[in-house]
C-alpha positions as CSV (number, residue, x, y, z in Angstrom):
1,M,54.4,92.9,100.1
2,V,54.0,95.3,97.2
3,N,50.5,96.5,97.3
4,I,50.5,96.9,93.4
5,N,47.1,99.5,93.7
6,K,49.1,102.1,95.4
7,L,51.7,101.7,93.0
8,M,49.6,102.0,90.1
9,K,48.4,104.8,91.9
10,Q,51.8,107.1,93.3
11,A,52.5,106.0,88.9
12,Q,49.1,107.7,88.1
13,E,49.5,110.2,90.4
14,M,53.3,110.9,89.2
15,Q,52.5,111.4,85.2
16,A,50.1,113.3,86.3
17,Q,52.2,115.9,87.9
18,M,54.6,115.3,84.9
19,T,51.8,116.2,82.8
20,R,51.6,119.4,84.7
21,R,54.8,120.8,85.1
22,L,55.1,120.6,81.0
23,E,52.2,122.2,80.5
24,E,53.1,124.8,82.7
25,A,57.0,125.0,81.3
26,R,57.8,128.0,78.8
27,I,60.8,127.1,76.1
28,E,62.0,130.1,73.9
29,A,63.7,130.6,70.7
30,S,64.0,133.4,68.3
31,S,65.8,133.9,65.3
32,G,67.2,136.3,62.8
33,G,68.3,138.2,65.5
34,G,65.5,138.0,67.4
35,A,63.3,139.0,64.5
36,V,60.8,135.9,65.5
37,T,60.4,134.4,68.4
38,V,58.5,131.4,69.6
39,V,57.2,130.3,72.7
40,M,56.4,126.9,73.0
41,N,55.3,124.7,76.5
42,G,56.6,121.3,77.4
43,K,54.5,119.5,75.6
44,K,55.3,121.6,72.2
45,D,52.4,123.1,71.8
46,L,52.2,127.1,70.3
47,I,51.8,128.9,73.2
48,S,53.4,132.4,71.3
49,L,55.4,133.4,68.2
50,S,56.0,137.2,68.0
51,I,57.3,138.6,64.4
52,S,59.1,142.1,64.4
53,K,57.7,144.4,61.9
54,D,61.3,144.7,60.5
55,A,61.0,141.2,59.4
56,V,57.8,141.4,57.0
57,D,59.5,142.2,53.6
58,P,56.5,141.5,51.1
59,A,59.0,141.1,48.4
60,D,61.1,138.1,50.3
61,V,58.0,136.4,51.9
62,E,60.2,132.9,51.9
63,M,63.1,134.7,54.2
64,L,60.1,135.1,56.8
65,E,59.4,131.8,56.2
66,D,63.0,130.4,57.4
67,L,62.5,132.2,59.9
68,V,59.5,130.9,61.6
69,K,60.8,127.7,60.5
70,A,64.1,128.1,62.2
71,A,62.4,129.8,65.4
72,F,59.8,126.8,65.7
73,H,62.9,124.2,65.4
74,E,65.2,125.5,68.1
75,A,62.2,125.8,70.4
76,T,61.5,122.3,69.5
77,R,64.8,121.1,70.1
78,R,65.2,122.9,73.2
79,V,62.2,121.3,74.2
80,D,63.6,118.1,74.4
81,E,66.6,119.4,76.2
82,E,64.3,120.8,78.9
83,V,62.3,117.5,78.8
84,S,65.4,115.5,79.3
85,E,67.2,117.1,81.9
86,Q,64.0,117.4,83.9
87,F,62.6,114.1,83.2
88,G,65.3,112.2,82.2
89,G,66.3,109.9,85.2
90,M,62.9,108.7,85.8
91,L,62.3,107.2,81.8
92,P,63.8,104.4,80.9
93,P,66.7,104.4,78.5
94,G,65.6,105.3,75.1
95,F,61.9,106.1,76.1
96,T,60.1,109.4,74.5
97,P,57.4,110.5,76.0
98,P,54.0,110.9,74.2
99,F,53.7,114.4,74.2
């Protein structure tokens, strides 16, 4: 007979391990040929943002804003891709992790 408490404990341990792996992951994306670089963890928390001095033009703030958005969106896409590759087989079809 299956021990439900044991199964629940194993599920909680697996969830904790997945959370740790997501927090420790580092996914990088850049835009503008490296002018803006974003690093996120697997939970889509922004870890760092680097902006090249060459990308800073006070007369064209919109371009810098676009570069930041593009790098951020690319990093988000890569996080989704990485989570799917790492954990996709462990999740039910159509399930999106709440992180």
